[in-house]
Backbone as CSV, one residue per row, in Angstrom:
resi,resn,N_x,N_y,N_z,CA_x,CA_y,CA_z,C_x,C_y,C_z
1,MET,14.743,-2.946,3.470,13.512,-4.332,4.208,13.240,-4.346,2.822
2,ILE,13.117,-3.789,1.972,12.255,-3.687,0.767,13.266,-3.466,-0.561
3,SER,13.431,-4.337,-1.567,14.875,-3.959,-2.387,14.064,-4.463,-3.592
4,ALA,13.499,-4.153,-4.850,12.748,-4.444,-5.807,14.458,-4.104,-7.167
5,ARG,13.998,-4.694,-7.971,15.532,-3.394,-9.257,14.916,-3.851,-10.885
6,ASP,14.156,-3.221,-11.638,14.029,-2.668,-13.020,12.968,-3.681,-12.490
7,ILE,11.738,-3.991,-12.208,10.640,-4.783,-12.613,9.575,-4.196,-13.383
8,ASN,9.380,-5.403,-14.532,8.427,-5.063,-15.742,7.540,-5.537,-15.687
9,LYS,6.289,-5.279,-15.773,5.124,-6.308,-15.959,4.531,-5.641,-17.031
10,THR,3.842,-6.165,-17.800,2.734,-6.329,-19.264,1.476,-6.870,-19.238
11,PHE,0.300,-6.198,-19.124,-1.011,-6.829,-19.247,-0.834,-6.862,-20.739
12,GLY,-0.905,-7.857,-21.476,-1.436,-8.381,-23.619,-0.271,-6.915,-23.470
13,GLU,-1.246,-5.917,-24.021,0.101,-5.154,-24.958,0.006,-3.948,-24.333
14,ALA,-0.401,-4.080,-23.099,-0.156,-2.735,-21.940,0.849,-2.797,-21.392
15,LYS,1.991,-1.849,-21.495,3.124,-1.779,-20.696,2.278,-0.750,-18.820
16,ALA,2.668,-1.995,-17.790,2.214,-1.701,-16.529,2.950,-0.453,-16.029
17,LEU,4.235,-1.685,-15.985,5.350,-1.253,-15.303,6.649,-1.249,-16.673
18,SER,8.024,-0.369,-15.729,8.718,-0.828,-16.834,9.762,0.112,-16.071
19,ALA,10.802,-1.093,-15.914,11.939,-0.627,-14.798,11.909,-0.142,-13.834
20,VAL,11.051,-0.311,-13.274,10.608,0.275,-11.692,11.443,-0.232,-10.813
21,SER,12.515,0.574,-10.355,13.291,0.243,-9.046,12.602,0.978,-7.325
22,LEU,12.509,0.094,-6.639,12.290,0.967,-4.948,13.249,0.421,-3.988
23,HIS,13.969,0.975,-3.269,14.436,0.696,-2.208,14.340,0.845,-0.550
24,VAL,13.521,0.322,-0.277,13.073,0.852,1.448,13.633,0.008,2.198
25,LYS,14.349,1.353,3.668,14.852,0.864,4.252,14.043,1.010,5.617
26,PRO,14.492,0.228,6.613,13.688,-0.334,7.815,13.256,0.744,8.526
27,GLY,12.183,0.934,8.913,11.936,2.023,9.479,11.010,2.765,8.938
28,GLU,10.973,2.735,7.226,10.815,4.214,6.609,8.977,4.009,6.169
29,MET,8.429,5.518,5.900,7.148,5.336,6.049,6.867,5.802,4.695
30,VAL,6.858,5.192,3.391,6.806,6.461,1.738,5.639,6.408,1.361
31,ALA,5.398,7.082,0.874,4.490,7.193,0.417,4.731,6.669,-1.481
32,LEU,3.621,6.191,-1.793,3.162,5.910,-3.246,2.178,6.906,-4.299
33,ILE,2.549,7.593,-4.722,1.838,8.856,-5.419,1.713,8.429,-6.798
34,GLY,0.962,9.447,-7.895,0.379,9.153,-8.818,-1.117,9.313,-9.977
35,ALA,-1.253,9.417,-10.760,-2.902,9.316,-11.654,-3.046,7.773,-11.603
36,SER,-4.163,7.866,-11.638,-5.474,6.503,-11.797,-4.474,6.078,-13.086
37,GLY,-3.556,4.472,-12.695,-3.219,3.929,-14.326,-2.104,3.875,-14.393
38,SER,-1.515,4.738,-13.119,-0.105,4.934,-13.577,0.437,3.409,-12.688
39,GLY,0.005,2.675,-12.509,0.730,1.162,-11.930,0.817,1.343,-10.406
40,LYS,0.283,1.987,-9.204,0.824,1.696,-8.417,0.346,0.522,-7.634
41,SER,-0.896,0.183,-8.011,-1.969,-0.782,-7.093,-0.580,-2.590,-8.226
42,THR,-0.405,-2.085,-8.922,0.562,-3.259,-9.370,1.354,-3.639,-8.984
43,LEU,2.270,-2.092,-8.677,3.818,-2.094,-7.827,3.570,-3.030,-6.070
44,ILE,2.166,-2.400,-5.871,2.417,-2.916,-4.631,1.537,-4.672,-4.364
45,ARG,1.312,-4.790,-5.105,1.222,-6.602,-5.823,1.812,-7.124,-6.119
46,MET,2.981,-6.543,-6.695,4.373,-7.088,-6.875,5.250,-7.464,-5.855
47,LEU,5.495,-6.592,-4.825,5.418,-6.472,-3.763,5.155,-7.767,-2.705
48,SER,4.024,-7.647,-2.316,3.535,-8.575,-1.437,3.856,-10.055,-2.596
49,GLY,3.729,-10.455,-3.600,3.758,-11.619,-4.266,2.530,-11.918,-4.395
50,LEU,1.368,-11.414,-3.904,-0.020,-11.650,-4.347,-0.017,-12.706,-5.717
51,ASP,-1.150,-13.404,-5.699,-1.445,-14.138,-7.164,-1.406,-13.965,-8.223
52,GLY,-1.058,-13.832,-8.753,-1.256,-13.853,-10.519,-0.758,-12.266,-10.572
53,ALA,0.258,-12.074,-9.543,1.619,-10.767,-9.516,2.865,-11.166,-9.986
54,ASP,2.730,-11.739,-10.868,4.440,-12.101,-11.507,4.991,-10.840,-11.700
55,ALA,5.883,-10.297,-11.647,6.748,-9.867,-12.275,6.649,-10.526,-13.867
56,ASP,7.693,-9.749,-14.875,8.260,-10.324,-16.401,9.390,-10.389,-16.033
57,SER,9.609,-9.475,-14.905,11.177,-10.050,-15.048,12.250,-8.595,-13.294
58,GLY,13.391,-8.748,-13.000,13.440,-8.636,-12.206,13.126,-9.021,-10.455
59,PRO,14.138,-8.381,-9.617,13.758,-9.359,-8.531,13.510,-8.264,-7.108
60,ILE,12.455,-8.853,-6.553,12.158,-8.538,-5.078,12.125,-8.784,-4.243
61,PHE,13.668,-8.263,-3.305,13.121,-9.055,-1.560,12.694,-8.538,-1.208
62,LEU,12.660,-8.723,0.473,11.757,-8.762,1.527,12.728,-8.317,3.021
63,GLY,13.670,-7.981,3.577,15.106,-8.130,3.691,15.379,-9.048,3.108
64,ALA,15.931,-10.490,3.741,17.180,-11.792,3.328,15.891,-12.460,2.380
65,ALA,14.581,-12.616,2.706,13.578,-13.094,2.164,13.345,-13.105,0.279
66,THR,13.405,-14.044,-0.870,12.679,-13.454,-1.707,11.535,-13.585,-2.198
67,ILE,10.787,-12.254,-2.840,9.306,-12.350,-3.219,9.167,-12.441,-4.456
68,GLN,10.253,-12.681,-5.049,10.212,-13.089,-6.452,11.205,-12.650,-7.595
69,ASP,11.535,-13.935,-8.477,12.639,-13.547,-9.602,12.730,-13.967,-10.787
70,ARG,12.999,-13.662,-11.651,12.931,-13.872,-13.037,11.586,-14.606,-13.928
71,GLY,11.028,-13.270,-13.488,9.203,-13.952,-13.301,8.593,-15.036,-13.432
72,ALA,8.865,-15.137,-11.567,8.167,-16.161,-10.662,7.855,-15.788,-9.677
73,VAL,7.476,-15.824,-8.929,7.125,-15.939,-7.473,7.940,-16.968,-6.523
74,SER,8.385,-16.602,-5.906,9.092,-17.785,-5.198,8.193,-18.760,-5.035
75,ARG,9.031,-19.966,-4.949,8.380,-21.246,-4.275,8.203,-20.782,-2.353
76,LYS,9.119,-20.352,-2.147,8.899,-19.917,-0.409,8.438,-19.242,0.016
77,ILE,7.402,-18.374,-0.931,6.580,-17.110,-0.873,5.314,-16.829,0.452
78,ARG,4.785,-18.279,0.542,4.158,-18.586,1.894,4.645,-18.115,3.589
79,ALA,5.902,-18.457,3.706,6.947,-18.036,4.677,7.283,-16.296,4.448
80,ALA,8.245,-16.596,3.110,8.227,-14.734,3.418,6.743,-13.570,3.239
81,ARG,5.534,-14.571,3.265,4.501,-13.228,3.117,3.767,-13.099,3.886
82,VAL,4.052,-14.062,5.150,4.017,-14.412,6.780,4.385,-12.837,7.403
83,GLY,5.430,-12.003,6.972,5.989,-10.399,7.469,5.559,-9.640,6.465
84,ILE,4.652,-9.801,5.828,3.747,-8.374,4.721,2.620,-8.749,4.922
85,GLY,1.951,-7.283,5.586,0.771,-6.655,6.127,-0.198,-6.160,4.735
86,VAL,-0.517,-6.425,4.087,-1.642,-5.672,2.943,-2.773,-5.137,3.038
87,ILE,-2.833,-3.718,3.252,-4.218,-3.071,4.090,-4.375,-2.822,2.439
88,PHE,-6.252,-3.235,1.890,-6.681,-3.106,0.964,-7.584,-1.839,1.062
89,GLN,-8.381,-1.030,-0.157,-9.133,-0.516,-0.010,-10.488,-0.882,0.251
90,GLY,-10.682,-2.299,-0.912,-12.165,-2.598,-0.223,-11.561,-3.489,1.053
91,PHE,-10.877,-3.403,2.181,-11.328,-3.971,3.147,-10.415,-5.016,3.280
92,ASN,-11.458,-6.160,3.084,-10.933,-8.012,2.526,-11.346,-8.149,3.631
93,LEU,-12.836,-7.777,4.718,-13.064,-8.815,6.138,-13.910,-9.853,5.589
94,VAL,-14.249,-10.293,6.566,-15.098,-11.329,6.209,-16.280,-11.060,6.958
95,GLY,-16.775,-10.818,6.066,-19.001,-9.488,6.889,-19.582,-10.346,8.225
96,ARG,-19.845,-11.620,7.675,-20.985,-12.373,8.713,-19.981,-13.052,10.206
97,LEU,-18.216,-12.965,9.706,-17.101,-13.540,11.228,-17.450,-12.095,12.140
98,SER,-17.293,-12.509,13.110,-16.981,-11.022,14.593,-15.670,-9.731,14.235
99,VAL,-15.514,-9.122,14.894,-14.270,-8.213,14.397,-13.267,-9.094,15.190
100,GLU,-13.291,-9.841,16.155,-12.181,-9.968,16.049,-11.328,-11.447,15.583
101,THR,-12.218,-12.184,15.193,-11.876,-12.894,14.364,-11.286,-12.997,13.163
102,ASN,-12.160,-11.569,12.206,-10.948,-11.138,11.233,-9.311,-11.140,12.026
103,VAL,-9.617,-10.356,13.030,-8.148,-9.648,13.558,-7.388,-10.993,13.283
104,LEU,-8.011,-11.944,13.883,-7.200,-13.270,14.731,-6.623,-14.113,13.000
105,LEU,-7.218,-13.643,12.305,-7.038,-14.540,10.895,-6.039,-14.174,10.358
106,GLY,-5.272,-12.833,11.097,-3.706,-12.580,10.246,-2.824,-13.893,11.540
107,ALA,-3.433,-14.565,11.671,-2.655,-15.206,12.738,-2.059,-16.505,11.666
108,LEU,-2.946,-16.569,10.903,-3.429,-18.262,9.681,-1.564,-18.735,9.160
109,GLY,-0.440,-17.823,8.982,0.715,-18.188,8.424,1.089,-18.647,9.671
110,ARG,0.711,-18.651,10.813,2.239,-18.492,11.975,1.550,-20.176,12.792
111,VAL,0.411,-20.365,12.616,-0.329,-21.443,13.635,-0.328,-22.920,12.829
112,PRO,-0.332,-23.709,13.331,-0.655,-24.810,12.339,-1.699,-25.171,11.294
113,LEU,-2.177,-26.074,10.596,-2.994,-26.264,9.010,-4.638,-26.566,10.067
114,TRP,-3.989,-27.836,10.692,-5.452,-27.898,11.707,-6.123,-27.271,11.972
115,ARG,-5.540,-26.154,13.368,-6.190,-24.859,13.934,-6.396,-24.177,12.809
116,ALA,-6.045,-23.916,11.866,-6.189,-22.932,11.610,-7.662,-23.280,10.597
117,LEU,-7.506,-24.093,9.822,-8.559,-24.114,8.673,-10.318,-24.582,10.353
118,SER,-9.521,-24.801,11.637,-10.650,-24.893,12.705,-11.191,-23.744,13.254
119,ARG,-10.120,-22.609,12.953,-10.022,-21.452,13.540,-10.178,-21.856,15.274
120,ARG,-9.342,-22.628,15.617,-8.727,-23.176,16.902,-7.883,-21.762,17.416
121,PHE,-7.966,-20.686,17.877,-6.706,-20.092,18.217,-7.012,-19.934,19.822
122,GLY,-5.116,-19.601,20.219,-4.613,-20.315,21.549,-4.979,-18.968,22.180
123,ALA,-4.306,-18.853,23.598,-5.084,-17.350,24.344,-4.138,-16.665,24.200
124,GLY,-2.850,-17.176,23.401,-1.713,-15.513,23.014,-2.210,-15.235,21.825
125,GLU,-2.490,-15.596,21.190,-3.021,-15.055,19.810,-4.178,-14.568,19.985
126,ARG,-5.073,-15.044,20.929,-6.312,-14.019,21.352,-6.155,-12.649,22.078
127,ALA,-4.879,-13.167,22.551,-4.213,-11.426,23.400,-3.989,-10.784,22.244
128,LEU,-3.235,-11.080,21.383,-2.584,-10.523,20.556,-3.528,-9.906,19.881
129,ALA,-4.485,-10.031,19.471,-5.522,-9.734,18.667,-6.179,-8.918,19.659
130,ARG,-6.582,-8.607,20.603,-7.243,-7.454,21.489,-6.424,-6.336,21.727
131,GLU,-5.304,-7.000,22.370,-4.030,-5.635,21.866,-4.057,-4.775,20.551
132,ALA,-4.071,-5.717,19.375,-4.231,-4.713,18.312,-5.211,-4.539,18.197
133,MET,-6.225,-3.890,18.672,-7.608,-3.823,18.376,-7.518,-2.888,18.918
134,ALA,-7.324,-2.468,20.611,-7.157,-1.402,21.124,-5.950,-0.488,20.635
135,LYS,-5.349,-1.155,19.923,-4.233,-0.326,19.305,-4.627,0.727,18.748
136,VAL,-5.945,-0.267,17.393,-6.006,0.829,16.800,-8.272,1.593,17.122
137,GLY,-8.517,1.408,18.298,-8.951,2.128,18.610,-10.473,1.224,18.537
138,ILE,-10.500,-0.049,18.491,-11.665,-0.699,17.897,-12.087,-1.488,18.793
139,LEU,-11.473,-2.186,20.003,-11.424,-2.782,20.857,-13.213,-3.552,21.248
140,GLU,-13.705,-2.485,21.404,-15.334,-2.438,21.992,-16.275,-3.056,20.898
141,THR,-15.717,-3.194,19.891,-16.520,-3.779,18.652,-15.918,-5.353,18.647
142,ALA,-15.238,-5.926,19.150,-14.173,-7.361,18.683,-15.470,-7.709,18.983
143,GLY,-16.710,-8.223,19.418,-17.815,-9.628,19.073,-18.611,-9.115,17.837
144,ARG,-19.005,-7.940,17.695,-19.420,-7.994,16.200,-19.789,-7.682,15.006
145,ARG,-20.481,-8.396,13.900,-19.900,-9.137,12.914,-18.938,-7.436,12.226
146,ALA,-18.069,-8.157,11.302,-17.155,-6.899,10.668,-18.737,-5.779,9.918
147,SER,-19.204,-6.930,9.101,-20.307,-6.041,8.496,-21.105,-5.326,8.678
148,THR,-21.037,-5.227,10.090,-22.016,-3.970,10.884,-21.239,-2.623,11.052
149,LEU,-19.898,-2.971,10.802,-18.872,-1.594,10.962,-18.639,-0.359,9.779
150,SER,-18.361,0.311,10.407,-18.606,2.093,9.244,-16.915,1.368,8.505
151,GLY,-17.227,2.758,7.846,-15.497,2.393,6.276,-14.946,2.500,7.250
152,GLY,-14.242,3.299,8.454,-12.967,3.066,8.945,-13.156,2.685,9.556
153,GLN,-13.689,2.040,10.097,-13.944,0.586,11.199,-13.286,0.538,10.613
154,ARG,-13.953,-0.987,9.304,-13.426,-1.769,8.641,-11.888,-1.580,8.284
155,GLN,-11.042,-1.074,8.184,-10.261,-0.254,7.754,-9.102,-0.266,8.953
156,ARG,-9.738,0.025,9.921,-8.980,-0.029,11.309,-8.658,-1.679,11.975
157,ALA,-9.689,-2.454,11.170,-9.753,-4.119,11.832,-8.693,-4.832,10.466
158,ALA,-8.724,-3.782,9.576,-7.580,-4.665,8.385,-6.335,-4.044,9.453
159,ILE,-5.746,-3.061,10.077,-4.368,-3.142,10.099,-4.875,-3.837,11.290
160,ALA,-5.111,-3.825,12.331,-4.874,-4.473,13.571,-4.778,-6.482,13.306
161,ARG,-5.640,-6.784,11.663,-5.023,-7.478,11.255,-4.093,-8.036,11.299
162,ALA,-3.186,-6.898,10.391,-1.413,-7.292,9.754,-0.754,-6.987,11.245
163,LEU,-1.593,-6.153,12.915,-0.548,-6.323,13.648,-0.022,-7.925,14.509
164,ALA,-2.141,-8.147,14.468,-1.696,-9.567,14.452,-1.165,-10.518,14.176
165,GLN,-0.795,-10.189,13.128,0.042,-10.926,11.757,1.644,-10.917,12.438
166,LYS,1.276,-10.083,13.132,3.392,-9.500,13.524,4.029,-9.332,11.989
167,ALA,3.348,-8.264,11.433,4.167,-8.210,9.682,5.410,-7.198,10.104
168,GLN,6.520,-7.524,9.331,7.709,-6.418,9.847,7.676,-4.814,8.797
169,VAL,6.559,-5.798,7.544,6.144,-4.248,6.566,4.239,-4.170,6.567
170,ILE,3.999,-3.335,5.991,2.891,-3.260,5.805,3.173,-2.657,4.582
171,LEU,1.864,-2.960,3.620,1.905,-2.682,2.140,0.117,-1.762,2.614
172,ALA,0.025,-0.832,2.128,-1.563,-0.378,2.149,-2.215,0.694,0.917
173,ASP,-2.867,-0.476,0.485,-3.157,0.170,-1.251,-4.119,0.979,-1.107
174,GLU,-4.227,2.652,-1.206,-5.085,3.583,-1.750,-6.315,2.792,0.390
175,PRO,-5.447,2.885,1.290,-6.305,1.874,2.765,-7.544,3.693,2.872
176,ILE,-6.986,4.855,2.862,-8.802,5.910,2.973,-9.129,6.518,1.452
177,ALA,-8.975,6.266,0.599,-9.674,5.975,-0.816,-11.190,6.050,-0.715
178,SER,-11.940,5.301,0.155,-12.953,4.952,0.090,-13.789,6.211,1.341
179,LEU,-12.644,6.035,2.161,-13.261,6.466,3.583,-13.273,8.409,3.543
180,ASP,-14.129,8.838,4.232,-14.227,10.403,4.714,-13.482,10.872,5.537
181,PRO,-13.132,12.192,5.369,-11.858,13.012,5.537,-11.602,12.229,7.240
182,GLU,-12.373,12.461,8.531,-11.672,12.205,9.519,-11.738,10.399,9.785
183,SER,-12.131,9.798,8.850,-12.365,8.509,9.322,-10.395,8.523,8.380
184,SER,-9.965,8.977,7.513,-8.788,9.249,6.484,-7.738,9.670,7.273
185,ARG,-8.110,11.091,8.270,-7.442,10.884,9.067,-6.628,9.992,10.244
186,ARG,-7.921,9.982,11.189,-7.524,8.767,12.009,-6.673,7.347,11.056
187,VAL,-7.033,7.120,9.954,-6.649,6.197,9.732,-4.940,5.910,9.268
188,MET,-4.311,7.448,8.746,-3.600,8.047,8.628,-2.699,7.679,9.743
189,GLU,-2.970,8.503,10.540,-2.690,8.545,12.390,-2.296,7.603,12.960
190,ILE,-3.144,6.451,12.906,-2.357,4.850,13.353,-1.094,4.992,12.264
191,LEU,-1.490,4.767,11.152,-0.215,3.784,10.399,1.232,4.713,10.772
192,GLY,0.690,6.240,10.588,2.145,7.247,11.435,2.847,6.561,13.058
193,LYS,1.908,6.810,13.620,2.068,6.062,14.751,2.467,4.565,15.243
194,LEU,2.210,3.764,14.388,3.025,2.395,13.886,4.438,2.437,13.213
195,ASN,4.749,3.294,12.209,6.315,3.970,12.150,6.604,4.595,13.214
196,ARG,6.332,5.284,13.684,7.173,6.097,14.762,7.202,5.478,15.841
197,GLU,6.157,5.196,16.623,6.688,4.462,17.427,6.851,2.886,17.814
198,GLU,6.767,1.646,16.965,7.070,0.418,16.660,7.906,0.251,15.897
199,GLY,8.434,1.696,14.930,9.446,1.140,13.994,9.309,-0.228,12.201
200,MET,7.362,0.276,12.265,7.496,-1.034,11.365,7.528,0.027,9.609
201,THR,7.845,-0.706,9.321,8.153,0.405,7.354,6.680,-0.318,7.030
202,ILE,6.225,1.277,5.794,5.022,0.843,5.226,5.151,1.969,4.393
203,VAL,4.485,1.313,3.374,5.006,1.966,2.066,3.146,2.173,1.646
204,VAL,2.429,3.123,1.273,1.450,3.297,1.157,1.084,4.050,-0.058
205,SER,0.350,3.763,-0.847,-0.434,4.705,-2.050,-1.582,5.020,-1.945
206,LEU,-1.256,6.188,-2.460,-2.708,6.911,-2.134,-2.622,8.094,-3.166
207,HIS,-3.328,8.599,-3.075,-4.280,9.440,-3.846,-4.178,11.318,-4.000
208,GLN,-4.137,11.208,-2.276,-4.111,12.282,-1.515,-2.978,13.147,-0.953
209,VAL,-2.161,14.120,-1.975,-1.262,14.233,-1.961,-0.408,15.267,-0.092
210,ASP,-1.788,15.776,0.034,-1.468,16.655,1.592,-1.410,15.523,1.844
211,TYR,-2.139,14.136,2.575,-2.133,13.118,3.029,-0.155,12.839,2.883
212,ALA,0.099,12.575,2.595,1.491,12.227,1.390,2.585,12.962,2.560
213,LYS,2.258,14.318,2.131,3.747,15.117,2.899,3.432,15.706,4.017
214,LYS,2.095,15.324,5.185,2.020,15.413,6.245,2.212,13.741,6.670
215,TYR,2.169,12.943,6.330,2.633,11.447,7.008,3.760,10.746,6.502
216,CYS,3.698,11.386,5.112,6.019,9.766,4.653,6.892,10.765,4.555
217,PRO,7.481,11.343,5.174,8.186,11.521,4.710,9.084,11.599,3.136
218,ARG,9.350,10.492,2.844,9.932,10.189,1.248,8.221,10.066,0.738
219,ALA,8.504,10.115,-0.824,7.216,9.940,-1.899,8.007,9.906,-3.025
220,VAL,6.899,8.829,-3.845,7.473,7.785,-4.620,6.474,8.512,-5.680
221,ALA,6.589,8.759,-7.186,5.423,8.917,-7.834,6.229,8.334,-8.624
222,LEU,4.575,7.383,-9.322,4.778,6.786,-10.492,3.957,7.092,-11.838
223,ALA,4.817,7.149,-13.222,3.443,8.455,-14.271,4.262,7.125,-15.207
224,GLY,3.150,6.346,-16.079,3.139,6.007,-16.974,3.844,4.286,-16.601
225,GLY,3.882,3.726,-15.868,4.696,2.916,-15.279,6.524,2.525,-15.251
226,ARG,6.492,4.622,-14.957,7.943,4.605,-14.260,7.862,5.546,-13.366
227,VAL,9.393,5.118,-12.437,9.081,6.642,-11.461,9.706,7.075,-11.578
228,PHE,8.834,9.136,-11.249,8.863,10.318,-12.312,10.016,10.981,-11.028
229,PHE,9.254,10.219,-9.713,9.549,11.323,-8.518,9.978,10.183,-7.294
230,ASP,11.295,10.150,-7.212,11.902,9.754,-5.515,13.084,10.388,-4.788
231,GLY,11.913,11.145,-3.388,12.652,11.938,-2.765,11.892,12.259,-1.860
232,PRO,12.022,13.583,-0.802,11.727,13.837,0.094,10.103,14.657,-0.274
233,SER,8.849,14.048,0.399,7.873,14.767,0.321,7.265,16.120,0.058
234,SER,8.431,16.819,0.789,8.265,18.410,1.201,8.937,18.896,-0.080
235,ALA,9.341,18.053,-0.724,9.731,18.492,-2.612,9.027,18.522,-3.123
236,LEU,7.672,18.628,-3.014,6.767,18.298,-4.402,6.178,19.790,-4.195
237,THR,6.277,20.397,-4.762,5.705,21.595,-5.415,4.815,20.840,-6.048
238,ARG,4.018,22.611,-6.143,2.523,22.265,-7.433,3.216,22.480,-8.558
239,GLU,4.182,22.660,-8.736,4.617,22.919,-10.104,4.820,21.573,-10.379
240,LYS,5.350,20.734,-9.410,6.302,18.763,-9.487,4.801,18.608,-10.173
241,MET,3.776,18.656,-8.885,2.520,18.164,-8.780,1.961,17.957,-9.830
242,GLY,2.022,18.851,-10.962,1.625,19.782,-12.200,2.581,18.758,-13.599
243,GLN,3.602,18.126,-13.292,4.317,18.028,-14.064,3.581,15.965,-13.353
244,ILE,3.775,15.690,-12.443,3.243,14.231,-12.205,1.723,14.124,-13.019
245,TYR,0.890,15.078,-12.535,-0.297,15.006,-12.438,-1.657,15.195,-13.442
246,GLY,-0.538,16.273,-14.345,-1.073,16.798,-15.705,-2.268,17.861,-15.356
247,GLY,-2.710,18.412,-16.532,-3.990,19.306,-15.961,-5.112,18.770,-15.772
248,GLU,-5.386,17.756,-16.345,-6.517,17.352,-16.222,-7.239,16.586,-14.441
249,ALA,-6.430,15.839,-13.807,-5.964,15.255,-13.185,-5.399,16.436,-11.777
250,LEU,-4.763,17.110,-12.354,-4.313,18.483,-11.200,-5.419,19.117,-10.790
251,ALA,-6.774,19.573,-11.774,-7.840,20.035,-11.484,-8.401,19.861,-10.335
252,GLU,-8.528,18.367,-9.536,-9.226,18.061,-8.682,-8.145,17.846,-7.784
253,LEU,-7.060,18.217,-7.671,-6.356,18.885,-6.421,-5.726,20.221,-6.537
254,TYR,-6.045,21.223,-7.418,-5.585,22.573,-7.491,-6.770,23.129,-7.656
255,GLY,-7.632,23.043,-8.321,-8.873,23.624,-8.799,-8.568,24.571,-9.753
256,ASP,-8.779,25.742,-9.471,-8.787,26.823,-10.551,-7.054,27.159,-10.958
257,GLU,-5.879,27.060,-9.897,-5.260,27.615,-10.316,-4.034,25.775,-11.739
258,ALA,-4.851,25.066,-11.407,-4.069,23.892,-12.730,-3.792,24.280,-13.218
259,GLU,-4.516,25.379,-13.902,-4.272,25.046,-15.738,-2.604,25.713,-15.777
260,ARG,-2.389,26.930,-14.699,-1.461,27.907,-14.310,-0.474,26.776,-14.858
261,LEU,-0.227,25.907,-13.240,0.265,24.798,-12.490,1.239,23.783,-13.711
262,ALA,0.060,23.640,-14.894,0.226,22.057,-15.269,0.868,22.769,-16.251
263,PRO,2.703,22.621,-16.466,3.589,22.682,-17.887,2.663,21.697,-19.049
264,GLN,4.018,23.326,-19.824,3.693,22.894,-21.636,4.776,21.094,-21.593
265,GLY,3.464,19.930,-22.066,3.535,18.359,-22.716,3.586,17.901,-20.767
266,ALA,2.837,18.411,-19.924,2.605,17.423,-18.829,2.093,16.055,-19.329
267,PRO,2.468,15.116,-17.607,2.030,14.235,-18.421,-0.150,14.139,-18.376
268,ARG,-0.023,12.948,-19.038,-2.256,12.929,-18.944,-2.126,11.115,-18.102
269,GLU,-3.650,11.401,-17.772,-3.390,10.248,-17.428,-3.626,9.168,-18.433
270,ARG,-3.026,7.778,-17.944,-2.654,7.102,-19.562,-3.485,6.038,-19.559
271,ALA,-4.032,6.173,-21.630,-5.495,5.098,-21.555,-4.571,3.664,-21.630
272,SER,-5.587,2.845,-21.623,-5.045,1.344,-21.987,-4.188,1.780,-23.494
273,GLY,-3.355,1.014,-23.453,-2.725,0.768,-24.854,-1.335,2.002,-24.857
274,ASP,-1.420,2.806,-24.017,-0.243,4.682,-24.538,0.700,4.169,-24.553
275,ALA,1.943,4.457,-24.950,2.988,4.358,-24.481,3.088,5.129,-23.017
276,PRO,4.170,4.364,-22.603,4.840,5.565,-20.782,5.595,6.585,-21.401
277,TRP,5.849,7.376,-20.434,6.018,8.617,-20.471,7.334,9.059,-20.157
278,GLU,8.225,9.726,-20.875,9.318,9.443,-20.268,9.326,10.377,-19.602
279,ALA,10.518,9.598,-18.041,10.537,10.993,-16.943,10.991,12.322,-16.842
280,ALA,10.180,12.769,-16.633,10.840,14.302,-16.236,12.265,14.890,-15.791
281,SER,12.879,15.395,-16.153,13.788,15.989,-15.205,13.618,17.166,-14.773
282,TRP,14.007,16.611,-13.219,14.232,18.222,-11.953,14.948,18.966,-12.373
283,ASN,15.137,19.628,-12.696,16.715,20.086,-11.931,15.760,21.868,-12.180
């Protein structure tokens, strides 16, 4: 479903991604983990072909559709992007519009331009939007302004928007980073249910490793813009987490045990201009 080969991205003199390859099968749910600055959000933008997210090199495909190749986003990206639902940390809802209208915006890629500009949605689109809101548990908020919702409700509205879009793939960029624990759990439960019951392919960037291990059978860890680990989430032992996150970042995850878990020479959070870390060996 997703195929990215040897992706490189540089911002000025800083190397954000270096020879990153990622292949995701249809129906997989994959966690993308790593310290801040490791390249997670950049990779999500590369995979979705968002504006300003051109890779320096390396092809990216969504099924048979080309997202980008040879340092340029595909000219047919609009058609390809219809199949990609992106969930942002900041929700990206229009606060003054109703929740239902925000969800309906997911259908813009499938309606004629004149209907999109005037927001004239048909009965079929409205029925799909209400079904999507019901699936994520916010149907009762349909008529409210999006600005009146809680953070967890806003993120569920963003997921409903992706469902109204009829996306084949959901790319979620730290969707629970600003949510309380209960809202975080509910959002991850919804994503997990969409994956299990509807076979949606989901790649979710997370800082919370416990959520990655609970909801995502596979994890890909980035460090310094390189793939540092790619395998079963169950294989993410604390020792390996020490190698991925390093001492200071690991302290936030495991508290007093961090110093014991972080191995000698473990990676630290990358500062701007630092050279990429070498990938660790999991012998």
